[in-house]
N, C-alpha and C positions, 0 to 999 in steps of 0.2 A: 495534394498533398503540401502543396506550396503554398493554399489558404489557413493550412491547419498551420503551417511552420510562423506564418506572419499573424495569425491569431485574428483573421478576420473569419473563419469558419470552425464552427466547435463541434466537434463529434455526439452524435444522439450517443446518451447516456447507454440505452441499447446495445447499442453496438458495443461502449467499453464495457459494458458489462458481459460481454459474450466473449472478448477479448480476455479479461483477465481469467474468466473463467478455463477459456482453453491453455492460456499460459498458468494456471494457480496460481493468480495473484489478485490482491483485493484490489477495488477498482481506485483508492484512492489513491494506489500507486502511480496512476497516470494523473492524477492531479496535482504530484507533490512537484513544489517549485526547486527541493532542495536536493541534493544527490543523497546525503544521507540518511536524508528522511526515508528516501527510496530504496536505499540498503534496509534500512531496519524494517521497513514493511515487508521488503522480501525473504528476509532472515525470520520473522517470527511468522509467517505462513508455512516457511520447512518445519517449523516445531510441530511436534506433537500435541493432541489436548491437556497431555498431562503436563508437559513441557510448559507451553503457555501460561497455564493456570502458576507454576511456580514463579517463573518470570515475573509474571503480573504482582505474585505476590513480596517477593524480593522487589521491584521497583514501589510498589507502595509503599511495606515498608521503610525505604531508604529516601522516597519524600516526605515522610512526615516529618523528618530531623531536621 
């Protein structure tokens, strides 16, 4: 664990994928440098498909302005 914390060793992507799957999170969650981004990813994953589509439409509209 110490090597991971120091950045001298990086976990294999397949292991990260398995952990993410077990926790119901996207792999990107584990590679995010900022806590607010991680929260957004976690929250987004908890939404249903219709909620995700609605949110994406709202964000797209907002970003066009």
